[in-house]
C-alpha positions as CSV (number, residue, x, y, z in Angstrom):
1,M,-0.5,0.2,0.1
2,N,1.2,3.3,-0.9
3,A,0.0,5.4,2.1
4,K,-0.2,9.1,2.3
5,I,1.2,10.4,5.4
6,F,-1.0,12.4,7.7
7,E,0.7,14.8,10.1
8,S,-1.0,17.1,13.3
9,H,0.9,19.8,15.6
10,I,0.9,19.8,19.0
11,I,2.6,21.7,21.8
12,V,3.4,20.0,24.8
13,P,1.3,21.1,27.7
14,Q,1.7,20.9,31.1
15,S,-0.9,18.6,31.7
16,A,1.2,16.2,29.9
17,I,4.1,15.7,32.3
18,D,4.9,13.6,34.9
19,D,6.7,13.5,38.3
20,M,10.3,12.8,36.0
21,N,9.3,16.1,33.9
22,H,8.7,14.7,30.4
23,V,5.8,13.6,28.9
24,N,4.1,10.6,30.1
25,N,3.7,7.2,28.7
26,V,0.5,7.0,28.5
27,V,-0.2,10.4,26.8
28,Y,1.7,9.3,24.4
29,L,-0.9,6.3,23.8
30,Q,-3.6,9.0,24.0
31,W,-1.6,11.2,21.4
32,I,-1.3,7.6,19.2
33,Q,-5.2,6.9,19.4
34,D,-6.4,10.7,18.5
35,I,-3.9,11.3,15.4
36,A,-5.8,8.1,13.8
37,K,-8.9,9.4,14.5
38,Q,-8.0,12.7,13.3
39,H,-7.0,10.8,10.0
40,W,-9.8,8.9,9.8
41,E,-12.4,11.8,10.8
42,T,-10.4,14.2,8.2
43,K,-10.5,11.4,4.9
44,T,-14.2,9.9,5.4
45,N,-18.0,11.5,5.4
46,Q,-20.4,11.0,7.8
47,E,-21.8,8.3,6.2
48,I,-18.7,6.1,6.4
49,R,-18.4,7.0,10.1
50,N,-22.1,6.1,10.8
51,T,-21.4,2.6,9.3
52,Y,-18.3,1.8,10.6
53,V,-16.0,2.1,13.7
54,W,-12.5,0.8,14.6
55,V,-11.3,-1.0,17.5
56,V,-7.7,-1.2,18.7
57,L,-6.5,-5.1,18.5
58,N,-2.5,-4.2,20.0
59,H,0.0,-1.4,20.0
60,Y,3.4,-1.9,19.9
61,I,5.1,2.0,20.7
62,E,8.8,2.7,21.1
63,Y,10.4,5.7,23.6
64,H,13.3,7.1,21.6
65,N,14.1,10.4,23.3
66,P,12.1,12.3,26.1
67,A,9.4,15.2,25.2
68,L,9.1,18.5,27.7
69,K,6.6,21.2,28.4
70,N,6.6,23.7,25.6
71,D,8.3,21.3,23.1
72,E,6.5,21.6,19.6
73,L,5.6,17.9,18.3
74,I,4.7,16.6,14.7
75,L,2.8,13.7,15.0
76,Q,2.9,11.6,12.0
77,T,0.8,8.7,10.8
78,W,-0.1,6.2,7.8
79,I,-1.5,3.3,7.3
80,D,1.0,0.5,6.2
81,H,-1.2,-2.1,4.9
82,H,-4.5,-4.2,5.7
83,H,-6.0,-7.7,5.0
84,G,-9.7,-8.7,5.8
85,A,-10.9,-6.4,8.7
86,K,-7.4,-5.6,9.9
87,S,-5.1,-2.6,9.3
88,E,-1.7,-1.8,10.3
89,R,-1.3,1.8,11.6
90,H,2.1,3.8,12.1
91,T,2.6,6.5,14.2
92,K,6.0,8.7,14.5
93,I,6.3,11.3,16.7
94,I,8.9,13.9,16.0
95,N,10.2,17.2,17.8
96,T,10.6,19.9,15.4
97,S,13.1,21.6,16.9
98,T,15.3,18.9,17.3
99,Q,14.2,16.8,14.6
100,K,14.7,13.7,16.9
101,V,12.5,11.0,17.0
102,I,10.4,10.7,20.4
103,V,8.1,7.8,19.6
104,T,7.3,5.3,17.1
105,A,4.2,3.3,17.4
106,K,2.6,0.6,15.5
107,T,-1.1,-0.3,15.9
108,M,-3.4,-3.2,14.8
109,W,-6.6,-1.8,14.5
110,C,-9.8,-3.6,13.3
111,L,-12.7,-2.4,11.2
112,L,-16.4,-3.3,12.5
113,H,-19.6,-2.4,11.3
114,K,-21.1,0.0,13.9
115,E,-24.4,-1.8,14.2
116,T,-23.6,-5.4,14.8
117,L,-20.0,-4.5,16.1
118,R,-18.7,-7.4,14.2
119,P,-15.6,-7.1,12.2
120,T,-15.9,-6.5,8.9
121,R,-14.1,-6.8,5.5
122,I,-12.1,-3.2,4.7
123,N,-13.8,-2.6,1.2
124,Q,-12.1,-0.9,-2.0
125,E,-13.9,2.6,-0.7
126,I,-12.5,3.0,2.5
127,S,-9.1,1.7,1.4
128,T,-8.8,4.1,-1.6
129,L,-9.4,7.1,1.1
130,F,-6.3,6.2,2.8
131,S,-3.3,5.2,-0.3
C-alpha cells in the first residue's frame, strides 16, 4: 500500500508532564489514538463514520527520546497495509526543533460494522481513501 502521511502539530501542555518532568507514556498512547481518529475523520464522510467503527487489537510503542513541556511536536500517521478487517497503522512523533524521533508506534486496528460490532472486511472505498 502506498500510503500518504497525515500530520498534526501539538505543543506539549503541562498536563502531559509526569513526575520525571517529561511527557508521560500514557499521554503518548492517547496522542497515537487521537491522530488515528483525526486521520479517519479527515478522510471519511459522516455516512462512512455512521456505518463503521475501529477498535484497537494491539499497540507496539517504542520510546526513543523524552519530550518536555512546551516542545513542539509533529505527529505523523499512515496505514502500512491492511488485510481482511485488520489495518496496520504506524505513528511517529518528532520534536520539530531537534528533529529527534520521540516515539514510534505500530497499531493493529480492526474495522467493525457499527450496528453489529462484528468485524467487516475493509472494502475498496475505504482502502482508496488512505492510499
